[in-house]
Each structure stands twice: as structure tokens, then as C-alpha cells.
N, C-alpha and C positions, 0 to 999 in steps of 0.2 A: 504494500500500500504506499502510495506516494504522499498521502495527506499528512504524514508526520515529517516529511523531508523539508529541509530548509532550502528555498529556491536560491539558485545561483544568480547573483547580480553581476552582469557583465555588459559593458557598452559595446555597440557595433559601429564600426567606422565604414561608411558606404560612400563610395565615389559614384556620384549621380550618373556619370558617363561610362560606367563599367558594370560588369557582372559582379555580384557579391557572392562569395562562397566561404563557408567556414565549417569546419568539423569540430564537434564538441564531445567530450566524454564527460558524462554526469557521474559525479561521485558524492558520497556522503561525507560528513566531517572527518570520518576515520580514514578517508581516501579509498574506500571500497566502492567499485562501480555499482551504480544503481541499475537494476534489471528493468528494461522498458519493454520487454516482450509483451505483446498484446495490447499495447498502448497505441492510441492514435495522437500524433502531435500536431498542434495548430498554432501558428505564429500570427499575431496581429500587431501591425504597426499603426499607431494613432497620432494625431497632432498633439495630443496631451492625454494623460490618464483621465478616464471618465467618458471620453467620446466612444461611441459605439461602432462607427464605421472605420474600416481600415484604409489607410492612405495608399497601400499597394499590396499586391499579392506576394506572399512568401511561401516557398516550399520547404517543408521541414521533413526530412527523410530519415527513418532509422536505417543505419548502415549495419551495425552489430548490436541489436537490441539487448541481448543478454549482457553485453559489456557496457551498456549505457552510451554507445557511440551513435551519434546522429549528425546530419548535415543541415545547414541553413543555407538557402539559396534564393537570391533575388535576381531575376532576369533583367537584362539591359532595359527592356521596355518598361519594366516595373520600377527599377531604380530611377529612371527618368522622370517618374511621377512625384518623386521626393523633391519638392521645390521650396523647402525651408531648411534652416540649418539644424534643426533638432526635432526628434520625435521621441515618443515612448513606445516601448514594445513589450510583449510578454509571449512566452510559449507555454501553452497548457497541454497537459498530458491527460487523456481520458481512456478509461477502461471500465465500461459499465457505469456503476455509481461512484467509482473512484476518479475524481477530477482534482488536478492540482496544477498550480503554476510552478514550472520547474526552472524557468529562467526568465529574467526581466532586466530592464535597463533603459538607456537612451540609445537612439540611433543618431549618430553625429554624421551629417551629410557634407560632403566636400564637392567642390566643382559645380555648384548649382548656379 
């Protein structure tokens, strides 16, 4: 269950004129990988926290779920939609009734 996990705070630095790709291994405070098998991961980038609509589409893909490894990808056409210097984002993992924010922070946009 992820609902007892402390979410990872990490800022993303996105170049508006390029594809964004990052791999992340999710670990607990003891450094042990969090098993994400069976979870759906969704990322939302918003102008600021509390806004319901996403500023652009983000693909979050489990690479090795049992080892907590996943990727974050923003296509060039989506990165181009980020027309301000800063946004807020979060990644939510869902499996049945288990829903938890696993990662959050700011998106800092360059070259806009």
C-alpha cells in the first residue's frame, strides 16, 4: 500500500523547445525500492496547485514496476504548450482503492 509512503519532492526542468524524458526509481526512506506492480501512474501539470485542468499531456510509464522504476515523458508538442516559467505537478499512483501521490514539485520551464 502506497498510502503510508512519503511522496518524493523533485522539481522538473523542462526545455519548452525539446522533448523531456526522465527515469525515476521510487524508494522508501530506508532506500528500498517501492513495488509499483499493478499501479497506474498519472501525471498532471497545472498552472498552480488547486487548478483542475492539466497544462499539457505527460506520459508516465512503468519500466520495471517491481523495482519502482518508471519514466516521465513530455513530447515536444506538449512541452511547447508550457508558456510560463513555473508550474506545479504531481504523479498519482492508483490500484483499486489505493490512491497516493508518489511524486510532486515544480516544473521549471526554460526557453519559452
